[in-house]
C-alpha positions in Angstrom: 122.1 107.0 102.3 123.2 103.7 101.1 121.6 101.8 103.4 118.2 103.3 103.8 116.1 100.3 102.6 117.9 97.8 104.7 115.7 94.9 105.7 112.8 95.7 103.4 111.6 93.3 100.5 110.6 95.4 97.4 108.6 94.0 94.4 109.1 95.1 91.3 107.2 94.3 88.0 109.2 93.6 84.7 109.5 96.2 82.5 112.3 97.3 80.0 114.2 99.4 82.5 113.8 96.4 85.2 117.6 95.8 85.4 118.5 99.5 86.2 115.6 99.8 88.7 116.5 96.6 90.5 120.2 97.9 90.7 119.0 101.4 92.4 116.9 99.4 94.9 119.7 97.0 95.6 122.3 99.9 96.0 120.0 101.1 98.7 120.0 97.8 100.6 116.6 96.3 99.6 116.0 92.7 98.9 114.6 93.2 95.5 111.9 90.6 94.4 111.6 90.6 90.5 108.2 89.2 89.0 108.3 88.9 85.0 104.8 90.2 84.1 104.9 90.2 80.2 107.1 90.4 77.2 107.3 93.2 74.3 107.3 92.1 71.0 107.6 93.7 67.5 104.1 93.7 65.6 103.6 90.5 64.2 103.0 92.1 60.8 105.7 94.8 60.3 104.0 96.0 56.8 101.9 98.7 58.3 104.9 100.1 60.3 107.1 100.2 57.3 104.5 101.9 55.5 104.0 104.5 58.0 107.8 104.9 57.9 108.0 105.5 54.3 105.2 108.2 54.4 107.1 109.7 57.0 110.1 110.0 54.7 108.3 110.6 51.7 106.1 113.5 53.0 107.4 114.5 56.6 104.8 115.1 59.1 103.9 118.6 60.4 103.7 117.3 63.8 105.0 114.0 65.6 103.4 112.6 68.7 105.1 110.0 70.8 103.5 108.2 73.4 106.2 105.8 74.6 110.1 105.6 74.1 109.5 101.9 73.6 107.5 102.9 70.4 110.1 105.1 68.9 112.8 102.4 69.6 110.5 99.7 68.0 110.2 102.0 64.8 113.7 102.7 64.6 114.7 99.1 64.8 112.6 98.3 61.7 114.2 101.4 60.0 117.5 100.0 60.7 116.6 96.9 59.2 115.1 98.3 56.1 118.2 100.6 55.5 115.7 103.6 56.1 116.8 105.0 59.8 119.0 107.8 58.4 116.2 109.0 56.1 113.8 108.6 59.0 115.7 110.6 61.4 116.3 113.4 58.6 112.6 113.5 58.1 111.3 113.5 61.5 113.8 116.3 62.3 111.4 118.4 60.3 108.7 117.6 62.3 107.2 119.6 65.5 107.6 117.0 68.1 105.4 116.3 71.2 106.3 113.6 73.8 104.0 112.0 76.5 106.2 112.5 79.5 110.0 112.3 79.5 110.7 108.6 78.5 109.8 109.4 74.8 112.1 112.5 75.0 115.0 110.2 76.0 114.3 107.9 73.0 114.6 111.0 70.7 117.9 112.1 72.1 119.2 108.6 71.4 118.8 109.3 67.9 120.0 113.0 68.1 116.5 114.8 68.1 114.8 116.7 70.7 111.1 117.1 71.6 109.8 120.7 71.2 107.1 120.2 73.9 106.3 117.6 76.8 103.1 117.0 78.6 103.1 118.3 82.2 101.7 115.0 83.1 102.7 111.7 81.3 99.0 110.5 80.5 96.7 110.5 77.5 94.8 113.4 78.9 97.9 115.3 79.2 98.8 114.8 75.5 94.9 116.0 74.7 95.5 119.0 77.0 98.7 120.1 75.5 97.7 119.6 71.8 94.4 121.2 72.5 95.8 124.6 73.0 97.4 124.3 69.6 95.9 125.1 66.0 96.2 121.7 64.3 93.9 122.5 61.6 95.0 120.9 58.2 98.3 119.5 59.8 99.6 116.0 59.3 100.2 114.4 62.6 102.2 111.3 62.9 101.0 109.5 66.1 102.9 106.8 67.7 100.4 104.4 69.9 101.0 101.6 72.4 99.2 98.5 72.9 96.3 97.6 75.7 94.8 101.1 75.3 91.8 102.3 73.9 93.2 105.5 72.0 89.8 106.6 70.6 89.6 109.6 72.8 93.3 111.1 71.5 92.5 110.4 68.0 88.8 111.9 68.3 90.4 114.9 69.9 93.1 115.5 67.3 90.4 114.9 64.3 87.9 117.6 66.0 90.9 120.0 65.8 90.9 119.5 61.9 94.3 117.3 62.2 95.0 114.4 59.5 96.1 111.8 61.8 98.5 108.9 60.6 98.9 106.6 63.6 101.1 103.6 64.1 101.6 101.0 66.7 105.1 99.1 66.5 104.7 96.7 69.3 102.5 94.2 71.2 102.3 92.7 74.8 102.5 89.1 75.3 100.1 89.2 78.3 99.9 85.5 78.8 103.6 85.4 79.9 104.8 84.7 83.4 101.4 84.2 85.0 102.8 81.5 87.5 105.2 84.3 88.7 102.6 86.9 89.0 100.7 84.4 91.2 103.6 83.6 93.2 104.1 87.3 93.9 100.6 87.7 94.9 101.0 84.8 97.2 104.0 86.7 98.8 102.1 89.6 99.3 99.0 87.8 101.0 101.5 86.4 103.5 103.2 89.7 104.4 106.4 88.5 103.0 106.5 92.1 100.7 107.2 95.2 102.3 106.3 97.6 99.1 105.2 96.9 95.5 106.7 99.5 93.0 104.8 100.1 89.8 106.4 102.1 86.9 103.8 102.0 84.1 99.8 101.4 84.0 100.2 97.9 82.3 101.7 96.3 85.3 98.4 97.1 87.2 96.3 95.6 84.4 98.4 92.6 84.2 98.2 92.1 88.0 94.3 92.2 87.9 93.9 90.0 84.7 96.3 87.2 86.0 94.4 87.3 89.4 91.1 87.0 87.8 92.2 84.5 85.3 93.5 82.2 88.2 90.9 82.8 90.8 93.2 84.8 93.1 91.6 88.4 92.8 90.5 88.4 96.6 94.0 87.0 97.6 95.5 90.2 95.4 93.4 93.0 97.2 94.1 91.4 100.5 98.0 91.4 99.7 97.8 94.7 98.4 95.9 95.9 101.5 98.9 95.2 103.7 101.7 96.2 101.3 102.9 99.8 100.4 101.8 100.8 97.2 104.3 103.1 95.3 103.3 104.5 91.8 105.7 106.3 89.8 103.3 108.7 88.7 99.7 109.9 87.8 99.1 107.2 84.8 99.7 104.6 87.4 97.8 105.8 90.0 95.0 106.4 87.8 94.8 102.9 86.9 94.9 101.9 90.1 92.3 104.3 91.2 90.1 102.7 88.5 90.2 99.2 89.9 89.5 100.6 93.6 93.0 100.4 94.5 94.9 103.1 96.5 98.5 104.9 95.9 100.6 105.2 99.0 103.3 106.9 97.9 104.5 108.7 94.6 107.3 111.0 93.9 107.4 114.4 95.0 107.6 117.6 93.1 105.9 115.8 89.9 109.6 114.0 89.6 108.3 110.7 87.6 111.5 109.0 87.6 112.9 105.8 89.4 115.0 107.6 91.9 112.5 110.0 93.2 110.2 106.8 93.5 112.9 105.2 95.5 113.1 108.1 97.9 109.4 108.2 98.3 109.5 104.6 99.3 112.4 104.8 101.8 110.8 107.8 103.4 107.4 106.0 104.0 109.0 102.6 104.9 111.1 104.5 107.4 107.7 105.9 109.1 106.5 102.3 109.8 106.7 100.8 113.0 109.5 98.8 113.9 109.0 94.8 113.4 106.5 95.4 110.5 109.2 94.6 108.1 108.4 91.5 105.9 110.4 88.7 106.4 
């Protein structure tokens, strides 16, 4: 039904897919409240990324592990700028490729490649479990990492299996961006003016907590979340919420960790709420 979210105000936090998510929600009748959380930038020093690209071309990795789709896109952006994109794609085609969830797989398909295996759950633990079943002794692994995460457990797990890990982190977050927007969103939730908050990556949870603490609004954030439906796209986000003592109210059914199933889960949960509880 195209109007199943009519009369609801849904808070979404800025991601690279915000425009699409906002459009899908609006098509269901929601009043979408957008909150920029941070911006993503290329790593300030491109030299290590370029060096990684050239190593991949000169001596293709046995295995490639992609943690995010954004990471591959940033790598390809630099490769294009250096005139190395065709050579890099040809080199990566020789690698056995593993992805953390479906988003890196989508980025691979954008350059004409396919993942050989994807984690059942899009988490670091899922990657460790997936690769732990393989014989990696003596294999060179190209590992794309992402910011604001301690990847020590993953790199240690690969090293313990005898792999030679060559990692790269091609982008950074501007974690100080848009603090004013975050505090406004917290106020809106605390005032009961938001029906649901939709969380699509764990970085959003961290930014909410960090910004609230920095501005003395953590108690207000938790009070606001107490009265707001919390929707999580999947286990990585739910795990981050739990790490901060926060709950997950709804998540996509059947492990379908995508935007449309998330919207369906929110619509079903909001429909069960009593009349008159919709925020205004």
